[in-house]
Structures are given as structure tokens and as C-alpha cells.
N, C-alpha and C positions, 0 to 999 in steps of 0.2 A: 659761521657759528655751528658748533657741534650739535648734531641731532637733526640738522636741516639739510635738504638737498640743494646744492648750488647749481642753478640752471643758467647762470650767465654765460659760462663757457659753452654750454650746449646750444644756446640761441645763436652765438656767433658761428658755431660749426654747422648749423643746419641751413644748408643752401642746396639748391638744385632739385631734381625730380625725386630724390630719395627722402626729402624732408618730411613729406606726409606720412610715409611708412615709419620713419623713426619716431615721429610724434605719436603715432598710433601705438607702437611698441611701448613707449614710455607710459602712455595712458593705461595700457593693460597691466604694466608692472605696478603702477600706483594703485590701480583698482584692486588688484589681488591683495595688496597690503592693507586696504581699507576694510573696516568692519561692515560696510554696506553691502558687500557681495556675499551671498550665501553659497557655501561650498557643498556640492552634492557628493556624498560618499558612496562609492560603488563597491561591489564585492571584491574587485581586484585590489582595492585599497587596503583590505584587511586580510589578505591571504596570509596564512601562517597559523600560529597558535590561536585557538578559538574555543570559546565556551558558549553553549547555547542551551536553551530550555524549551521543551515542546513535547508533542506527542509522537511517539515512534510508530510508524506504520510500515507494513511490508510492501515491497514492490517487485522483488525477484531480480534475477540477473538479466543482463541484456547483452546483445551482440554489439551494440552501438554506443553504449555509455557505461560509466562507472556507477557503482552504488547498488546495494542490495536492499536498502530500506530508505524511507523518507522521514524527515522530521517536519512535522506540521506545527505552525505557530498561529494561534487564533484562527484555526480552521483552514489555513492556506499552506501549501507545500513550500518550504523554504530551502531545504538542503537535501541532497542525497547523502546517505550514510554508508560507510563500509568499515570493517574492522577485522584485524587478525588477532586481536587481543581479547575481545569480549564477544559473547554470543548475543547479537542484537535481537534475535528472534525471541529471546527470553523477556524482552521489554515491549513487545508489540502491544499497542493499545494503552501503554502506560505513559504518564506525564513524567518526564525524566530530565535530569541535568546531565549533559555530556561534555567531555573535554576531548580535544584532539587537534589535528592540523587541517586547516581548510585549504583547498587547492581547486583550480579550475577543472571542469569535467573534460571529457574527450572532445566536446564541441561546445562553442559558446551558447548554443541554443538550449543546452541543458543546465539545470541548476548546479551550483558549486557542490563539491564533495567534501564532507568532513570525515577524515580517517580517525575513528573514535579510539581513544586510548583508555578512557574510563567512563563509566556511566552509573548513575544511581537514581532510584525512584524518588520523585519529588512531588508525589501526589499530595494535594492539600488535605485529603482525607483518605483513609484506607478503605478501599472498596473490596468487600469480601466476595468470595466465590461460593455459589451454592450448587451442590450436586443434585440432579434430578434423575429419577428413574420412573419412566412412564410405562406401566404394564400394558395399557391399551394400545400403545404404539410399538412396544417391544424395543424401546430405545432408552439410552441414558446419556446425559450431557451435563456440561457445566455452564453456568451463566452468572452474571453479577447478581449478588444478593439484593441490590437495590432495585432490581427489576421485580415488579409484582407479577406473580404467576397465577395461572388459572388452568387447572387440569379438569376438563369436563367435556362430555360429548365426544369423546375420542380425539380431543385436540389438546395441545399444550399452547397456551397463549401468554405473552408477556406484555406488560403495559407499565407506564409511569403514572404516579399520582398526579392528577391534574390533566391527564390526557384520557379522554373518554373511550377511545378505541385502541385495542391492542396494536402494537407496532410490529410484533412478531407472532406468527401463527404457524404451528407445525401440525400436520395431519396426514392421513393416508389419502393419496390422490385417486381419483377415478380414472386417470389416464392408463392406457394399456401399454404405451411405449413412451420413451423419453422424447420430449419435444426437441426442436432444434436449438442450438446454443453452444456455448463454450464447454468442452468436455472437462470434467474434473474427477478426482477420486476422493471419496470420503469413506474412511474406515474400510479401505480395500474394495470399495464398490464403485461402479460407474455412476456418474452423475452429470447433470447439465446445469449451467448457470446462464441466465440472461437478465439484462437490466432494461427496464422500460423507463427511459430517461424522461419522457413527457409526464408520466404518472409518478415518477420517483419511486419505483418499486423494484426490489431485487427478488428474483425468483430462483430457487434452487430445487432441483428434483434429483432424487437418489433412488436407484433401483436396487431392491433387495435381491438376495439370491433366488427367491421363489418367483421373481418377476414383478412383484408388487412395487409400487412407487411411493416414496415419501415426498411430500411437498412442504417446502419451507418458504415462507413469505416474509419479507421485511418491507414495511410501509411506514416511514416516519410520520408521526402525528403531531409533533410539536418540537420545540427547541431541544429538549433533552434527548428524545429518541433520534432526532436528526444527527446528533453527535455520537450515536451508538453504532454506527456502521462497522467500525473496526471490531468492536466487541461482538457484533452479530457474526462476523466471519470467524472470530476466535471461538465462539460457541459452536459453530459448524465443525471446526477442526477437532473439537473435543467429543463430537458425536460418536457414540458406540451403538451399533445396530445388532440386535440379537436375532439371529437366524439359525436354522438347522445347518449344521456343518456339512459341507460337501466333501466326501471322501475322495482323495486323489492319490495317485501314485507318489510315494515319497521321492522317487528318483526323477519325477517329472520336473522339467525346468520351470522355474518361477517366471510367469509372464511379465512380472514387474521388471525383470532384468533383460528382457529381449528388446532389441532395437538399437538404433544409432545413439539414442539418449542425448541428441543435440538440442540446444535451446530452441523453443518455437513459440508461436503465438505472440502475445503482447500487443502493444500499440502498433508495432511494425507489421503485425500479422504474418510472422515468419512461418512458411509452410514446410511440413515434413516431407521426406522423400516418399515416393510411391510405395504403397503397402504399409505405411506407418500412420499413426494418428498422434495428435498433440495431447498428451496427458497433462492437464493443467495442474500445477502445484501451488501457484499463488492465486487464490480465489479472487482477489480484488483487481488484479491486473491482467489475468488470463495468460500468464507466462507459464510454460511447462517444458516437458521433455518429449522427444519423439520416441514412440514405442511401437512395436510391431502389432498389427491387427491379428488376432487369433480367433478362429471360428469354432474352436472346441467349446461346446456348451458347458463343460465342467469348469472352465476357467472363469476368472473374474472379469475378463474383458469380453464383451459381447457386442454385436452390432445392435444399435437401437431399433 
């Protein structure tokens, strides 16, 4: 009868030690065809053209994997991103829809990679950017306009409605030198970043040209501020520090361009060659480039 499997011939043919194996194979075939078995879809099942929606975050380049950015969905990292067609850095911190080709990373332990061909902002509401100029700190910066600001007592603080304590505080520090941590550069000046995982605090210290230190603290106080980490680091990247200009010889080589410039830092803790330090460029991952240590006090690079 059409539409039914005739097992009569099969029963006559099944004899000997292989019969159990044959019956097992038949059972697996029939089970796969039934609706009672739930199929699990893995990333390898959907390699190829792909569309995804999430928040774009920076991660920097790596010696061991592909991807310069990460797409987060519901707060969790889902894909590495790379692109030769669009500037992904323009969408850091934004909720976006992207299209491209998904493929495996350099190793199965890493998330799949989407080679992005197009991307557009998909924010459910437009979040404006507010420019701040704080005379008491001699700084200016940009921050989301939905952040409530308080400039008083020589400090700039940001908070969310419904959260009693500010989640961002910027002030002049009492420290005389930079503490230990990951080196970074902010507005052409040396800085240090370290994260207290237990207290869920992000500390950033930046040394002015006159030796004074700016302290920036990020301490999430609730659900909204906990989701503002990427915006916090975007704010730091926008920071402009007003100091007296140091006059240097125009023919003097720019310290920014000295060194092997090879990738360093990151989760792999790649070390620079002797006589160089890791100038962190990606604040959230600690990835940077190796540059030469210079002892000239007039330069922007100084020993802490």
C-alpha cells in the first residue's frame, strides 16, 4: 500500500549477528522522521547568509581569532563581527540590525563570525547625546542625555531616575601617581584601568600633563545603569582634557608612532618586547599595541 513501509521482506532478511544493528538503524531512521524527536539547531546548521539584531560592542583585534566587535543579544555575547564594507565602530553601544555571512571562527572555542555587509540603527527610541563642559575639572565630554547629571563640589556625577546613588562619578583624585592596572590612552594622555569584579566597579585614572590625576568611577546601581557599561566607555573616549600646552620641537618624532606596534594585552595577556609597553586602545578588553617607553618628561608617555 502506497505511503507505508513494507517490513515483511526486511524480517525475512534479518538473520545472524548483524540483525540487532540493522534493527537499531531502522529505529533511528523512523525516529528521525517522527514528530516526537526535537531537533537541536547548532550554529553550523545556519552558516551562510544571516541577519541578526543586538547591541554592537568593541573587542579589538586578536592574534588568535577573527572579529573586531561583538554582537550582544539580551546581554550575552552571541557573535563576533567583522566588516570590510561598513565601519562597525560607528555603531558601538547601539542596538542595530545587521546582515552578512556567518562562518566559523578560527577555533571552535570562539563564537561564530558574521562578516557584516550592511547595518542600521534599530533603537526603539532615539537616545540623544549631551555635551558637558565642566570648568571645575577642566574637561568636556559627551554622555547620553537620558543620564541625569549633577555638577557640584568639584565633581560630575550621573544617575538614573529611580536609582538613589550615582553610577558614574568623575573627580580630581588625591593620588600622586597612577595605580597599577591596564595602561590606556585618553585624549593623548596616559591612564590606567582596572576592574574590581567582586564589587562590580570599573576604575579609570588619567594623568594630566601637570601630573594631577582624574578619577572616573563606574558603579552600577540598578538594572538601567548595569546596561550602561558600553556607554560609559564611549563617554571616556569622548573625554577632552584642557591643560596648558607643552611646547615641543616640531621635528621631534611623535611618541605615538614609535615601537613595534604589534597587538598586545587582551585575554591572552600578550606581552610586548623588552623596552616597550602595551598602549591599550580597546578599554573594555585591554587590547592595544606595543609602543616604546620614552623617558623624556616633555613627551606624553611617562613612567607612572
